[in-house]
C-alpha positions as CSV (number, residue, x, y, z in Angstrom):
1,M,226.7,130.8,36.1
2,Y,223.9,133.1,35.0
3,A,221.6,132.8,31.6
4,A,219.1,134.8,30.3
5,Q,217.2,134.4,27.1
6,T,214.4,135.7,25.1
7,F,213.2,132.8,23.2
8,G,210.2,130.4,22.3
9,F,209.0,127.9,19.5
10,N,206.0,128.3,17.6
11,Q,205.6,132.2,18.1
12,F,203.6,132.8,15.1
13,G,201.8,129.4,15.1
14,Q,203.0,126.4,13.6
15,Y,200.9,124.4,11.0
16,N,201.8,120.8,10.6
17,A,200.5,118.3,7.9
18,S,203.4,115.8,7.6
19,L,201.5,113.1,5.2
20,G,204.6,111.2,4.0
21,A,204.4,109.0,7.0
22,A,200.9,108.0,5.9
23,C,201.7,108.3,2.2
24,I,204.1,105.5,1.6
25,S,202.7,103.7,-1.4
26,A,200.3,104.4,-4.2
27,A,198.1,101.6,-2.5
28,N,197.1,103.9,0.5
29,C,197.8,107.4,-0.5
30,T,197.6,109.4,-3.7
31,T,198.7,113.0,-4.7
32,Q,195.0,113.9,-4.3
33,T,194.9,113.0,-0.7
34,T,197.9,115.1,0.0
35,L,196.8,118.0,-2.0
36,Q,192.9,117.8,-0.6
37,T,194.4,118.1,3.0
38,L,195.7,121.7,2.0
39,S,193.0,122.6,0.1
40,N,189.7,124.5,0.7
41,V,187.7,122.4,-1.4
42,V,184.2,120.8,0.4
43,I,183.6,117.3,-0.4
44,P,180.2,116.2,0.9
45,Q,180.0,112.8,2.7
46,S,179.7,109.6,0.5
47,G,178.8,106.5,2.2
48,A,180.9,105.7,5.0
49,T,183.3,108.2,4.0
50,A,183.1,111.2,6.1
51,A,182.8,114.8,4.4
52,F,185.9,116.8,3.9
53,L,185.1,120.3,4.8
54,G,188.3,122.2,3.9
55,R,191.9,122.9,4.8
56,F,193.4,120.5,7.5
57,D,189.9,119.0,8.0
58,S,192.0,115.5,8.7
59,T,191.9,113.1,11.8
60,S,195.4,112.2,11.0
61,G,197.8,112.6,14.0
62,S,200.2,114.2,11.7
63,V,197.9,117.3,10.9
64,F,198.1,119.8,13.8
65,Y,198.8,123.1,15.1
66,Q,201.2,124.6,17.7
67,K,201.1,127.8,19.0
68,Q,203.3,129.5,21.7
69,I,201.6,130.7,24.9
70,G,204.6,132.3,26.7
71,N,206.0,135.8,27.1
72,L,209.5,134.1,25.7
73,A,211.6,135.6,28.8
74,A,213.7,133.2,30.9
75,A,216.6,133.9,33.2
76,L,218.4,131.4,35.8
77,R,221.5,130.9,37.8
78,V,223.3,127.6,38.4
79,T,226.3,127.4,40.8
80,E,228.7,124.5,40.4
81,L,231.5,123.7,42.8
82,A,234.6,121.5,42.2
83,F,237.8,120.3,43.6
84,F,240.5,118.6,41.9
85,G,243.8,116.9,43.2
86,Q,246.3,114.8,41.3
87,D,249.8,113.4,42.0
88,S,252.6,111.2,40.4
89,W,254.5,108.7,42.0
90,R,257.6,107.1,40.4
91,V,257.7,103.9,42.3
92,T,260.9,102.6,40.1
93,P,262.5,103.9,37.3
94,K,260.5,101.3,35.2
95,L,257.0,102.2,37.0
96,T,255.0,105.4,37.3
97,I,251.6,105.9,38.8
98,N,249.4,108.8,38.5
99,Y,246.2,109.2,40.7
100,G,243.7,112.1,41.3
101,L,240.4,112.8,42.9
102,R,237.7,115.1,41.7
103,A,234.7,116.4,43.6
104,E,232.1,118.5,42.5
105,Q,228.4,119.4,43.1
106,Q,226.0,121.1,40.8
107,Y,223.3,123.5,42.9
108,N,220.3,123.9,40.6
109,P,217.7,126.9,40.8
110,T,214.3,126.6,42.2
111,P,211.8,127.0,39.5
112,D,209.2,129.6,39.4
113,T,205.6,127.9,39.9
114,S,203.6,131.0,40.2
115,N,200.9,129.2,37.9
116,T,199.5,127.3,40.9
117,Q,196.5,125.9,39.0
118,I,198.9,123.8,36.7
119,A,201.4,123.0,39.3
120,N,198.5,121.6,41.5
121,V,197.5,119.4,38.6
122,A,200.9,117.8,38.4
123,K,200.9,117.4,42.1
124,N,197.7,116.1,42.5
125,T,198.0,113.4,39.7
126,I,199.3,110.2,40.4
127,F,201.1,109.1,37.1
128,P,200.8,105.3,36.4
129,Y,204.4,104.7,35.2
130,T,206.0,106.0,38.4
131,G,203.1,105.4,41.0
132,R,203.6,109.1,42.2
133,N,203.0,112.7,41.2
134,V,205.4,115.3,39.9
135,D,206.6,118.1,42.0
136,P,207.6,120.8,39.6
137,T,208.9,123.0,42.6
138,V,212.3,121.3,42.9
139,I,215.0,120.6,40.6
140,P,217.2,118.2,42.4
141,N,220.9,119.3,43.3
142,S,223.6,116.8,41.8
143,G,224.9,116.1,45.4
144,W,228.7,115.4,45.9
145,D,230.0,113.5,43.0
146,F,233.3,111.8,43.8
147,G,235.4,110.8,40.8
148,P,238.6,108.8,41.6
149,R,241.2,108.1,38.9
150,V,244.5,106.1,38.5
151,G,246.8,105.3,35.7
152,F,250.3,103.8,35.6
153,A,253.0,103.4,32.8
154,Y,255.5,100.6,33.1
155,D,258.4,100.0,31.0
156,P,259.1,96.2,31.6
157,E,262.8,96.3,30.1
158,G,263.8,99.6,31.1
159,K,265.1,100.5,27.8
160,G,262.5,102.9,26.7
161,K,261.4,100.6,23.7
162,M,258.2,99.2,25.1
163,V,255.5,100.9,27.6
164,I,252.5,99.1,29.3
165,R,249.7,101.5,30.3
166,G,246.7,101.2,32.1
167,F,243.9,103.4,33.7
168,A,240.6,103.4,35.7
169,G,238.3,106.2,36.7
170,I,234.7,107.7,37.4
171,Y,233.7,110.5,35.6
172,Y,230.5,112.8,35.7
173,A,228.9,115.1,33.2
174,R,227.2,118.3,34.1
175,T,223.4,118.9,33.5
176,P,223.3,121.5,30.9
177,L,221.4,124.9,31.0
178,I,219.3,123.9,27.7
179,W,217.5,121.0,30.0
180,I,217.2,123.3,33.4
181,V,215.6,126.4,31.6
182,P,212.1,124.9,30.7
183,A,211.8,123.2,34.0
184,T,212.1,126.8,35.8
185,Q,209.4,128.6,33.8
186,T,206.7,126.1,32.3
187,F,204.9,126.3,35.5
188,R,205.2,130.1,35.8
189,Q,202.5,132.6,35.2
190,P,202.8,133.5,32.8
191,P,205.4,130.8,31.3
192,A,208.5,131.8,29.1
193,D,208.1,128.9,26.4
194,V,205.2,126.7,26.5
195,S,203.1,125.4,23.3
196,T,199.8,124.1,22.9
197,R,198.9,121.9,20.3
198,L,195.5,121.4,18.4
199,P,193.3,119.5,17.7
200,F,192.6,118.7,21.1
201,T,191.6,114.8,21.7
202,L,187.8,114.3,22.1
203,L,186.2,111.9,24.0
204,A,182.2,111.1,24.4
205,V,182.2,113.9,27.4
206,N,183.9,116.6,25.2
207,Q,181.2,116.0,22.4
208,T,178.1,116.3,25.0
209,A,179.7,119.8,26.3
210,F,180.1,120.9,22.6
211,N,176.4,120.0,21.8
212,A,175.7,122.5,24.7
213,F,177.9,124.9,22.9
214,L,176.3,124.7,19.5
215,G,173.3,126.7,21.2
216,T,175.2,129.8,21.9
217,A,175.8,132.4,19.6
218,A,179.4,131.3,18.9
219,G,178.0,127.8,18.1
220,T,175.8,129.6,15.6
221,A,178.8,131.0,13.9
222,Y,180.4,127.4,13.9
223,K,177.4,125.8,12.1
224,A,177.3,128.5,9.5
225,I,181.2,127.5,8.7
226,T,180.9,123.9,8.8
227,G,177.2,123.2,7.9
228,C,176.5,121.4,11.2
229,N,173.1,120.6,11.8
230,P,172.8,119.0,15.2
231,T,169.2,118.4,14.9
232,A,169.8,116.0,11.8
233,A,169.5,112.2,11.9
234,A,172.4,110.1,13.2
235,G,175.0,109.3,10.5
236,T,174.1,111.8,8.2
237,D,176.7,114.3,6.6
238,A,175.1,117.2,8.3
239,K,175.1,115.6,11.7
240,N,178.5,114.4,11.3
241,R,179.9,117.8,10.6
242,C,178.7,118.5,14.4
243,T,182.0,116.6,15.4
244,P,184.8,118.6,16.1
245,N,187.7,116.5,15.8
246,T,190.0,118.1,13.0
247,L,191.9,121.3,13.0
248,Y,189.5,122.8,10.8
249,R,186.6,122.0,12.9
250,Q,188.2,123.5,16.1
251,F,189.1,126.3,14.5
252,A,185.7,127.2,13.6
253,I,184.6,127.0,17.2
254,A,186.9,130.1,17.6
255,G,184.8,131.5,14.4
256,I,187.8,131.0,12.1
257,N,187.1,129.7,8.9
258,L,190.5,128.3,7.5
259,N,188.9,127.9,3.9
260,S,189.1,131.7,3.8
261,S,192.8,132.3,4.1
262,P,195.3,131.5,1.7
263,L,198.2,129.1,2.7
264,S,200.8,132.1,2.5
265,N,198.8,133.9,5.3
266,L,196.9,131.3,7.6
267,P,195.7,132.8,11.0
268,I,197.3,132.9,14.3
269,L,195.4,132.0,17.0
270,T,195.5,134.2,20.4
271,N,195.5,132.7,23.7
272,Q,191.8,133.8,24.2
273,N,191.0,131.9,21.1
274,I,192.8,128.6,22.3
275,A,190.8,129.3,25.8
276,D,187.5,129.6,23.9
277,I,188.1,126.1,22.0
278,A,188.9,124.3,24.9
279,S,185.9,125.9,27.0
280,A,183.4,124.9,24.2
281,L,184.7,121.2,24.4
282,G,184.3,121.0,28.1
283,F,187.8,121.6,29.2
284,S,189.2,124.3,31.7
285,P,189.0,127.6,29.6
286,S,192.7,127.9,29.5
287,P,195.2,128.0,27.0
288,F,197.4,125.4,29.0
289,V,195.0,122.9,27.5
290,G,196.8,120.5,25.6
291,A,200.4,122.2,26.6
292,Q,203.3,120.4,27.5
293,V,205.1,121.1,30.9
294,I,208.3,120.0,32.1
295,A,209.9,119.1,35.4
296,F,212.6,116.9,37.0
297,A,212.2,113.4,38.6
298,P,213.0,113.7,42.2
299,D,215.8,111.2,42.2
300,Y,217.7,113.0,39.0
301,K,221.2,112.7,39.3
302,N,224.2,113.7,36.7
303,P,225.3,111.1,34.3
304,R,228.3,108.8,35.7
305,A,230.9,106.6,33.5
306,V,232.8,104.2,35.0
307,Q,235.9,104.0,32.7
308,F,239.0,101.6,32.4
309,G,241.4,100.3,29.9
310,G,245.1,99.6,28.9
311,G,247.6,99.2,26.1
312,V,251.1,98.2,25.2
313,E,253.1,100.0,22.7
314,R,256.5,98.5,21.4
315,E,259.1,99.7,19.0
316,I,259.7,96.6,16.9
317,S,262.5,98.4,14.2
318,R,264.0,101.3,14.0
319,G,261.5,104.3,13.7
320,L,258.4,101.8,13.8
321,V,256.4,101.7,16.8
322,V,253.0,99.5,17.0
323,G,250.7,99.4,19.5
324,I,247.3,98.1,21.1
325,D,244.7,99.7,23.2
326,F,241.4,98.7,24.9
327,A,238.9,101.0,26.3
328,N,235.5,100.3,28.4
329,V,233.2,103.0,29.3
330,S,230.0,102.1,30.9
331,T,227.6,105.0,31.4
332,H,224.8,105.2,33.7
333,R,222.3,108.0,34.6
334,I,222.2,109.2,31.1
335,G,219.2,111.8,30.9
336,R,215.9,110.7,29.4
337,F,213.1,112.7,28.4
338,R,209.8,110.9,29.2
339,D,206.2,111.7,29.1
340,L,204.5,110.8,32.4
341,N,201.0,112.0,31.4
342,L,199.8,109.0,29.4
343,P,197.4,106.0,30.9
344,A,198.9,102.5,31.7
345,P,198.8,100.4,28.4
346,L,196.4,98.2,27.3
347,T,196.8,94.7,25.7
348,G,195.1,94.1,22.5
349,A,192.4,92.3,24.0
350,Q,192.0,95.1,26.5
351,Y,191.9,97.6,23.8
352,V,189.2,95.8,22.0
353,A,187.1,95.6,24.8
354,F,187.6,99.3,25.3
355,L,186.2,99.9,21.8
356,R,183.3,97.7,22.2
357,A,182.2,99.4,25.7
358,N,182.6,103.2,24.0
359,N,180.9,102.7,20.6
360,S,177.7,102.0,18.8
361,A,176.6,98.6,18.0
362,A,176.8,99.5,14.4
363,N,180.4,100.9,14.7
364,V,181.4,97.7,16.7
365,A,180.0,95.5,13.9
366,T,182.1,97.3,11.4
367,M,185.3,97.2,13.6
368,A,184.7,93.2,14.3
369,A,184.1,92.3,10.6
370,P,186.9,89.7,9.6
371,G,190.2,91.0,8.9
372,G,188.9,94.2,10.2
373,V,190.1,96.7,13.2
374,F,189.6,94.0,16.1
375,D,191.3,91.3,14.1
376,Q,194.4,93.6,13.3
377,I,194.7,94.7,16.9
378,L,194.6,91.1,18.4
379,A,196.9,89.7,15.6
380,S,199.6,92.2,16.0
381,G,200.1,91.7,19.7
382,R,201.0,95.1,20.4
383,S,200.0,97.2,23.3
384,Y,198.1,100.4,23.3
385,I,198.3,103.9,25.1
386,A,195.6,105.4,22.9
387,V,195.9,109.0,23.8
388,N,195.8,109.5,20.1
389,T,194.0,107.4,17.7
390,P,196.3,104.5,16.9
391,G,197.6,104.6,13.5
392,A,197.0,102.2,10.5
393,L,193.6,101.5,11.5
394,T,190.5,102.5,9.5
395,F,187.8,103.3,12.1
396,P,184.1,104.3,11.2
397,T,183.0,107.6,11.2
398,G,182.2,108.6,14.9
399,S,184.1,106.1,16.4
400,V,185.5,106.8,20.2
401,T,189.0,105.6,19.9
402,T,191.0,107.6,22.4
403,R,191.6,107.6,26.4
404,Q,191.9,110.4,28.7
405,R,195.3,111.3,29.9
406,P,196.0,110.9,33.9
407,T,195.7,114.6,34.6
408,Q,192.5,114.8,32.9
409,V,191.0,111.9,34.9
410,Q,192.5,112.8,38.2
411,A,192.6,116.7,38.2
412,G,190.3,117.7,35.8
413,F,192.7,119.4,33.5
414,A,193.6,118.2,30.2
415,L,197.4,118.8,29.8
416,G,199.5,117.5,27.1
417,A,202.7,115.9,27.8
418,V,204.0,116.1,31.5
419,A,207.6,115.6,30.7
420,V,210.3,114.9,33.2
421,H,214.0,114.8,32.9
422,E,215.0,111.4,34.3
423,S,218.4,109.8,34.6
424,S,217.5,106.4,33.6
425,G,219.6,105.9,30.2
426,K,222.5,103.7,29.9
427,S,225.3,103.2,27.3
428,L,228.3,100.6,27.0
429,Y,231.4,101.3,24.9
430,R,234.2,98.8,24.0
431,A,236.8,99.4,21.7
432,L,240.1,97.6,20.6
433,T,242.4,99.9,18.7
434,F,245.7,98.9,16.4
435,R,248.2,101.6,15.7
436,A,251.3,102.1,14.0
437,R,253.8,104.9,13.5
438,L,256.8,105.1,11.3
439,V,259.3,107.8,11.0
440,R,261.8,108.0,8.5
441,K,263.9,110.7,7.1
442,R,261.5,111.6,4.3
443,V,258.1,109.6,5.5
444,L,256.0,110.2,8.4
445,V,252.9,107.7,8.7
446,N,250.5,107.2,11.5
447,A,247.8,104.5,10.9
448,Y,244.9,103.4,13.2
449,Y,242.3,100.8,13.0
450,T,239.8,100.5,15.6
451,Y,236.9,97.6,16.3
452,S,234.1,98.9,18.6
453,R,230.7,98.8,19.8
454,L,228.6,101.2,21.3
455,L,225.2,100.2,22.7
456,S,222.7,102.5,24.3
457,D,218.8,102.7,25.1
458,D,218.5,106.4,24.4
459,D,220.5,108.9,22.0
460,N,218.5,112.0,23.0
461,E,220.6,113.1,25.9
462,R,220.7,117.0,26.0
463,Q,217.8,117.1,23.7
464,E,214.1,118.1,24.2
465,G,212.0,115.3,23.0
466,A,211.1,111.5,23.6
467,G,213.0,109.0,21.5
468,Y,211.4,105.7,22.8
469,D,209.0,103.6,21.0
470,N,206.8,102.1,24.0
471,P,207.1,104.5,27.0
472,Y,206.3,101.3,29.4
473,D,208.7,98.9,28.0
474,L,212.3,100.1,26.9
475,T,213.9,96.8,26.6
476,R,213.8,97.0,22.8
477,E,215.6,100.3,23.0
478,Y,218.7,98.8,24.3
479,Y,220.8,98.1,21.0
480,T,223.5,99.7,19.0
481,S,223.7,103.6,19.4
482,R,223.1,105.8,16.2
483,L,226.8,106.9,17.0
484,N,228.2,103.4,16.4
485,R,230.8,102.6,13.9
486,E,232.0,99.1,14.4
487,S,235.0,99.6,12.1
488,Q,237.3,102.4,11.4
489,F,240.5,103.0,9.8
490,M,242.6,106.2,9.4
491,A,246.0,106.8,7.9
492,N,248.0,109.9,7.6
493,P,251.1,109.6,5.4
494,I,253.2,112.6,4.9
495,F,256.3,112.5,2.5
496,F,259.0,115.1,2.5
497,L,260.4,115.4,-0.8
498,P,263.4,117.3,-2.4
499,Y,263.1,121.1,-3.4
500,G,260.7,121.7,-0.6
501,F,257.9,119.6,-1.7
502,E,255.7,117.9,0.6
503,I,252.8,115.6,0.1
504,S,250.3,114.4,2.9
505,S,247.2,112.6,2.9
506,A,244.1,111.6,4.9
507,I,242.7,108.2,4.4
508,R,239.3,107.4,6.1
509,A,237.2,104.2,5.9
510,R,234.4,103.6,8.3
511,S,231.6,101.2,8.3
512,G,228.0,102.5,8.2
513,Q,226.1,103.8,11.3
514,P,222.9,101.9,12.6
515,F,219.7,102.4,10.8
516,N,216.3,102.2,12.5
517,A,213.4,100.8,10.7
518,T,210.0,102.2,10.9
519,V,206.7,101.5,10.3
520,G,205.3,105.1,9.3
521,A,202.6,105.8,12.0
522,D,201.9,106.0,15.7
523,L,200.6,102.5,16.1
524,N,200.3,102.7,19.7
525,G,198.6,106.2,20.0
526,D,201.2,107.6,22.4
527,T,201.6,110.7,20.2
528,I,205.2,109.6,19.0
529,N,205.8,108.2,15.6
530,N,208.5,105.8,16.6
531,E,207.2,102.2,16.0
532,R,209.3,99.4,14.5
533,P,208.2,96.3,12.4
534,L,207.5,93.1,14.2
535,L,209.7,89.9,14.4
536,V,206.8,88.0,16.0
537,P,203.5,89.2,17.2
538,G,204.1,91.5,20.3
539,L,207.8,91.6,19.8
540,E,209.3,94.3,17.5
541,Y,213.0,94.6,15.9
542,Q,215.4,96.2,18.3
543,R,216.1,99.9,17.8
544,N,218.7,100.7,15.2
545,Y,218.8,97.1,14.1
546,F,220.1,97.6,10.8
547,T,223.1,99.3,9.2
548,N,223.8,101.9,6.7
549,R,226.3,102.2,4.0
550,G,230.1,102.9,4.8
551,I,232.2,105.9,3.9
552,F,235.4,105.8,2.1
553,E,237.4,109.0,1.5
554,V,240.8,110.1,0.5
555,D,242.1,113.9,0.8
556,L,245.4,115.0,-0.7
557,R,247.5,118.0,0.4
558,V,250.8,119.0,-2.0
559,Q,252.9,122.1,-0.8
560,K,256.1,123.9,-1.7
561,S,258.0,126.1,0.3
562,F,260.3,129.0,-0.8
563,K,262.7,130.3,1.8
564,F,263.5,134.1,1.9
565,G,266.5,134.4,4.2
566,E,266.1,132.9,7.8
567,R,262.8,133.9,8.8
568,R,260.5,134.6,5.8
569,R,258.8,131.8,3.7
570,L,256.5,131.4,0.9
571,I,254.1,128.6,1.0
572,L,252.0,127.4,-2.1
573,S,249.6,124.5,-1.4
574,T,246.9,122.5,-3.3
575,E,244.1,120.6,-1.2
576,I,242.1,118.1,-2.8
577,F,239.1,116.7,-0.7
578,N,237.6,113.2,-1.8
579,I,240.2,112.8,-4.4
580,L,238.7,109.6,-6.0
581,N,235.2,111.1,-5.9
582,H,233.6,108.5,-3.9
583,P,230.0,109.0,-4.0
584,N,229.4,107.8,-0.3
585,L,225.7,108.0,-0.7
586,L,223.8,106.9,2.5
587,A,220.2,105.4,2.4
588,G,218.7,108.5,4.3
589,A,220.6,109.1,7.6
590,F,220.4,107.1,11.0
591,A,216.6,106.8,10.4
592,A,213.8,107.0,7.8
593,P,213.7,110.3,5.9
594,T,210.3,111.6,5.2
595,G,210.3,111.6,1.5
596,A,208.1,108.9,-0.4
597,A,209.2,107.1,-3.4
598,S,207.6,104.9,-5.7
599,F,207.8,101.9,-3.5
600,G,207.9,104.0,-0.4
601,S,210.3,105.8,1.9
602,V,214.0,104.2,2.3
603,G,213.3,103.8,5.9
604,Q,209.9,102.4,5.6
605,F,210.1,98.6,6.3
606,C,206.8,97.5,4.5
607,V,205.1,98.6,1.4
608,S,202.2,100.3,3.4
609,T,201.5,101.4,7.1
610,S,200.1,98.4,9.1
611,Q,199.8,97.3,12.6
612,L,201.1,93.9,11.2
613,C,204.2,95.3,9.4
614,G,206.7,92.5,9.7
615,L,204.4,89.6,10.0
616,S,203.7,87.2,7.3
617,S,200.1,88.2,7.6
618,G,201.2,92.0,7.1
619,P,202.0,93.8,3.9
620,G,204.9,92.8,1.9
621,P,208.6,94.2,2.3
622,N,209.5,97.5,1.0
623,P,211.6,96.9,-2.0
624,N,213.0,100.6,-1.3
625,F,214.1,99.8,2.3
626,L,217.9,100.8,2.7
627,Q,218.2,101.3,-0.8
628,I,219.6,104.3,-2.8
629,R,218.3,103.2,-6.2
630,D,214.8,102.6,-7.4
631,P,214.6,98.7,-7.8
632,V,212.9,99.1,-11.0
633,S,214.5,101.7,-12.9
634,G,218.1,101.7,-11.3
635,A,217.8,105.4,-10.9
636,I,219.2,106.8,-7.7
637,V,216.0,108.0,-5.7
638,L,217.1,111.8,-4.4
639,S,214.6,111.7,-1.6
640,N,215.9,108.5,-0.3
641,V,219.5,109.4,-0.2
642,N,221.8,111.7,1.7
643,A,225.7,112.7,1.0
644,G,228.0,110.9,3.5
645,S,230.8,113.1,2.7
646,Q,231.5,115.9,0.0
647,V,232.1,115.5,-3.5
648,F,235.6,116.0,-5.0
649,Q,236.7,119.7,-4.2
650,M,240.1,121.4,-5.0
651,Q,241.5,124.6,-3.3
652,L,244.6,126.5,-3.8
653,G,246.5,128.3,-1.1
654,V,249.1,130.9,-0.7
655,R,250.8,131.8,2.7
656,F,253.5,134.1,3.5
657,Q,255.5,133.7,6.9
658,F,257.4,136.4,8.4
């Protein structure tokens, strides 16, 4: 297979100010806070509150800018070879056995790693999670995958009124091109589709380099834009403006004043702008600073499912057949997208020690105040990655809160995520289905009820992006899949009436899908906002622990046929969808929506974002959690709901057959 594309995200730059995660109650966010982040109003420093210099001058991890640095062009070739054979053996008139074997292999392309600087960064870094480097020059072939399968059908009575069936087999899925394309070109010079992200995370070494930059001509422009005065006394407004830790301030390094551009026409950074910003902060002068690159794990394999099941079907009276079936599908080697460029996690005590060692005595004293930063960290029992500032903690101005990524520490280059496709995911599906079929002269009814459960530890297969909470501990990820519906009922009656009338219906009742409770911030600082509330200190709720609302639908179709001779027929029809107009409103979807209501988002577990959410010492429960109505007014909160099905609809049709 050959594929070519011209495509890339963030081609014209993308500004992000997703403040909903932080604005979940009137207690910790106001409309003023949201509008201020988008405004070009300058607010001087007031006491311990740092100055607000203008548009996007926010240290929130949800305020950032992404820019494409590639040329958008990618092409690749994948070769697949497969053989399949099957046979059927009628052992006796009552027993038939079917068996087969499939053998297949996927030959993947060799990536273009002509950007040797970036490729060597990955090769020369030992990543803490795996204890090895990443080799971007290889996408492993699948190797030969052998899939035997067997099935049987047995009529114990030999009368054709009863049958017992069984099956078992091993099946494989191919790795899709949408996964392979990025890994073939992100280490290329130039890449096809690679984005970098600002603001770059700062450490003390970056501030030292930046202080030297302030003495240059470009530094003079920065001082004019921001009002920075590097000679002012420590802690003063003018001195604090010399800390380039926000999007507004890092754009100012390139001589761009975001306050001068309307929101409808914000500037687009060039690759040279990005390199200049990186250089001023002491990083390598390259647009790849902060960029995400993608490769494959050396032991990557195609997903494999082991399936078995069986069933019994019996005609219990004339035209009435009932049956029961069981299926078990255990899938391993499911694709997972993991960021390896993260330092080893710190316990709360270790992160507190890091903060004590890297901050001034005054800031440490503030963080050590009763009920302050240190107490919250220690009480939560959480672990911390801290390549971003952990959320829901109020740090003093000028605090050092983040750690370097492994590529910066070991190879001297500040890449963003070094993401690998690995085959570490798993799932287990078990289902019991009861079915019935009734056939009469004027009635045909099929009905099914399935009780099932689908467990998994990752639902993002074939998608780019990490879906886990803690990258170093996935044990709490293994729970109900977002596709899981424990109970499903379906019936399809058809009535054949006199005079050519026919009435049919589809009746569906499904239990709710899983619902994932959220906290509303990146609490461990791993750049992914997936943290969940705590059951006890250090132990979060499992992924998708709660269940959304169920869905009930009835559709109806009525048609009348008119015959004109033997070969021509006119059919008039009326189709009504959701004839009962059942609202089928869901709380969000399978996860938290971003909208905020009077008491917080429907997916927000607590009334405010906190490291202690879920504990008795943390904020109280959110009355809007998993609700579709405001707990005070009783009105439906539109920002908290999604439609689970369509509303009442009717359509008329005419069809002429000849």
